[in-house]
N, C-alpha and C positions, 0 to 999 in steps of 0.2 A: 503494499499500500504506500501510495506516494505521501511524504509528509512535508510540512512547511520547511523544515530543514533541507529538504531535496530541492525545493522549490528555490531556496535563499542560494543554494550552492550553484544552480543551474544558471540564476540571474545574476549571480556575483553581489548579491546585496545580503544584508542582515537579515535575521530570523524576524526581527521587529520590524523592518521595513515590508516583508512579505505579509506579515499579520496584519499590518496598517492598510497594505492594498486590499487584501482581501474582505476586510471589513469596513472599505470605503472611509478610512480617516482622511480629514482634510489635510493634513501637514505634510503629505507628501505630493509630489507633482503629477498632474494627469497623466503624462506620458510615462511616469515609471509605473504608476498603477495600472495603466494599461498593458504595459510590457509584461508585467508580472501575472496580470489575470491571465494574458493569452497563453504564456508558458505553463501556467496552472492547469489551463484547460488541455493544452497539449500532451501535458504529463499524465491526465486522468485523475487529477486531485479531486477527493471528496472531503467535505469537510467533516468533523467528527460531530455526530449529531447530540453527543452527550455533552460537549461542550457548548454547542450551540443553543442546546435546550438552558445551561446554566447562565449564559450571556443574555439571551433572549427571552427568557420565560416560556418558550414556546418548544414543544416537541416535534412539531409538523406531522402529528397524527391525529387523525379524524375517527372517532367511533362511531360503528353503525348499529342500529338496533335492527334487527329482521328477525321477526317471529310471526312465522304463517300457521294459521288456524287448520291449515288440512294436510299439515306435514308433508309438503311437497319439497320444501326448501328451495335449494338453487336451482331444481328442476322447474320452478315456476317461472313460466317464459317471460312474461311480462316484468316479474320482478329482477330477472337474471338481466333482463336488457337494462333496466334501471340501475343496478348495481354495477354493470359493465360500463354505463356511463359515468358513476361516480368513481370508479376504479381509474378509467382513462384520464377523467378531468382532474382527480387529485393528483395522479402523477405528473401531470402536465405543469402544475403548480408546485411541485416538488414537496408534496405531500403523501404520507400512505394510509391507508384505512385497516382498522380492525375491528372486528365483529365483538359487539359487547354481550357478555352473559351475565349470571347474577350468582356466578362461583368464582372464588380465586382460590385455587388449591381445592382443600376439603371444605373451605368456610363459605357459606352463603352469604351473599351480600345483596345490597339494592343495586339498581342501575347506577345510581348517583355517586355511592361508594366505589363501584368498579371504575367509574370514571375519573374518579379523585386520584384512585390508586394507579391508575394508567397515565395520567396526566394528559388527557386528550384536551388538544386546544378548541375542540368544537364536536357536536354530535349531529348526525343526520338521523332521524327516525323514519326508515324508509317503510317499514311494515311492523305492525304490532295487532295482536287479536284484540286489544282493548284499550283505545286511547285515554279511559278513565282509570285504567289500573294505577293504584294509589303510588306504585313505583315510577310510571310514567310521569306523573302530575309532580312529584318530589321532583324529578329530573327537570322536567320543564319552569319550576320555579326557582330552580338554582341559578347560578349567575354563569353556568356555561352556555358559550354561544351554541343556538340549537336552531335546525333547519328541519320541518316536517315536510312528509310526502303523502299528499291526497288527503291530508286533514289539517284544519285550521284551528289553532288557537288563539286567544288573544295576545297580543304583545309578542307573537312569536313568528318568524320568518316562515313561509310554506310557499312548498311547490304543488300546484293542483293541475291535474288534467281538467280540461274543461267540459266537466260532464253533463252540464245543461245544454252546450251547444252540441256535443256529441250526441245524445239522444235525438235533441230537434233536427239536427241534419238527417239522422238515419229515418226518424218519422217522416220528414219531408220525402225522402226517397222512397218509402213505402207507400205513402199516400199518393206519389207521382206514378207508381206502377198500379194504382187502381184498387189498392187494401183498404177496406172500411171495417173490417172485422179483425182489429190487432190484439192479439193477447200479449199480456207482458209477465213474465216470470222474472221478477226482480231478485236482486240479492239480499242477504239479511242486513239488518238494520246498522247503518253507517252513516256519516256524512255523505260519502260517495253515492250511497243507495238513496238517502232521500234527495239530493240535487236530482238524481236520473229521475227517479219517480215523479216529483215535482213537474220536470221538464216533460215527461209523458203526457202528464194530465193538463198542463197547458197546450200541448199540440193537438189532444183530444179535444179541449175546449175550443181552441183556433180552428180547428176542423168541422165543428159543429157534429162531431160524432157522438153516439151513445154507445158507450162500452158497457156491457153488464160487468156486475162485480165478480163473478166467478171466471172471467177472463183475466184478472188478476192474482197471480199467485207469488209466493215466497220460496226462495230456495238459497241455500248457502253456496256461496262462490266455489267454483270447481266440483261440486258435489253433484257428479253425473248420475247417481243414482237416483237422487230425490227430483233432479231435472226430468228424468225419465217417468217418475211416478205424476209429475205436474202436467208432462206432456200427455199421458193416458188420459187424466181427468179432462183436458181441455178436446181431446179427441173423442170422448166418450158425451160431450153434451150435445143436447138436441139439435143447437146450432154452432157448429166449432167454428173456430177462428180460419181465417184464410191465411193468416202468418202469425207465427209466435215469435218474440223477439225476447232473446235469453240473457241473463246477466254477464256472460262472458262465453268465448268460444268453447271452452271444455264442456261447460253445460250444454250449450248447443249441439255438441256431438253426441252427448247423452241422448237428449231429445230425439235427434236425427236416428240413432240406432234402434230407438222404439218405434220411431215411425215406418222405417224400414222392416221391423220384425212384423208388422202389421200389413206388410206387403202394400204399402202406399210409397208413391213416388214424391220425391222431393225436385223440382216445385210444382209439378204437374197437379198433384192432390193437395199439397200443403206447402206454403212458403217459412222459411225461418232466416234468422238473423241474429247474428252473435255481437261480442263486443270484445275489444283488445286487439285484433290483427295479428294473433299468433302465426306463426310460420305455417302449422298445420292447417289451418283454416284455409291458406291459400292452395294447398296441395291434396285437400280432402276431395273425394268424388262424391257430390258436386262441391265445388269450391263454395266457400261460406261467406254471404254477404255480411261485412262487419264495420265495426268502428275501428278504424287503426289509430291506437294511442301512439305518441311519439314518446315512448319510454326512454329512449336514450338521451333526448334534448331534457327529460325531466331530472336523470341523474346528473347531468353535467350542470344544468342550472343550480340544482340543490348545493353542489360544492362550490360554484362560482360565488353564489350569494353567502354561503357560509363563511367562505375566505375573506368577503367583504366584512363580515361581522367580527371575524377574527382580527384581522389585521386595519379595520378602520372602524371600530366600534362607535366612535363619536359622532361619525357622519354618515352612518348606514342605517336606513329605515327599516324597520321589522315591517315588510309587505307581504302581501300575499300576490304571487306571480303563477298566471295561467298559461298553461300548455295546450295549444288546439290540437285536436287530432282531425282525422278525414275519413269520410267513407270509403271503403274498399269494396267495390261492387263486384260480387261473385255469381254463382249461377245457382244459387238456392232461392231466390226471389223471383216468382213468376209474374208477368204482366197481366193483368186481368183486363 
């Protein structure tokens, strides 16, 4: 590993001069500073992060909370893409990421204690099963810079997908295809679900449609079994819908399997639409009409704004940033 002393020898200057150049002290000439930095980069010099932490009170480490309720983990394509965006953007800013747990060795700790122990500069809450968890609320109320994804707390930076516009764009497309009997199997209770459901009802009102209560059912995100049950209930109605909107692409596939098992054709007998825009929705037969979320941008924006909070706390407002998605037109919706 290249040391400050190695750079000093190569540049024929003192160790103190190299240290001043690398730390941007003003009492050396710009020419000397530029020459030393160029030589350091050429030699592959990397600063000792422990020393940097002592000097700057920063570790250049961001903590990530990722707890999914369906135990899919990093196989969860939407959040895997969000996390990839987080990782890429963090690395581009010289930060690394660490997943947060509630254990240090054999001892159980709170999220806040874990963050203090690891000395994170900031935290991104990418996914959690319960934003009202006392440990989450304790962390939110601490002085640690925090950004949440797809959930909004008062006085906290948040990055959210435009769920209201997403459902509106999907509904506009379904309506344009002639569908008037549209069922909605929505996700379990969360701010995301509330925004989507409200947007659905707004569209129904705007279109002047009458949607029977039995067209609205609840299913946990990614729960393909429950999605199949809900689909069966809708198909068994005296007047079934012409199109079913699902909470995500995985549940849409669960519904599609049930429909196919009944020897019905998609989209000729019934149309379906999903949400998220995962890769499988594009290669599935038929390809699924869905709302493509810009998950990579959400991850990158979370890091960018968190670093603003870390490095410019006095001038950075804690705001909500909205990332739009777009309708991905597949072959699962019939024109009536």
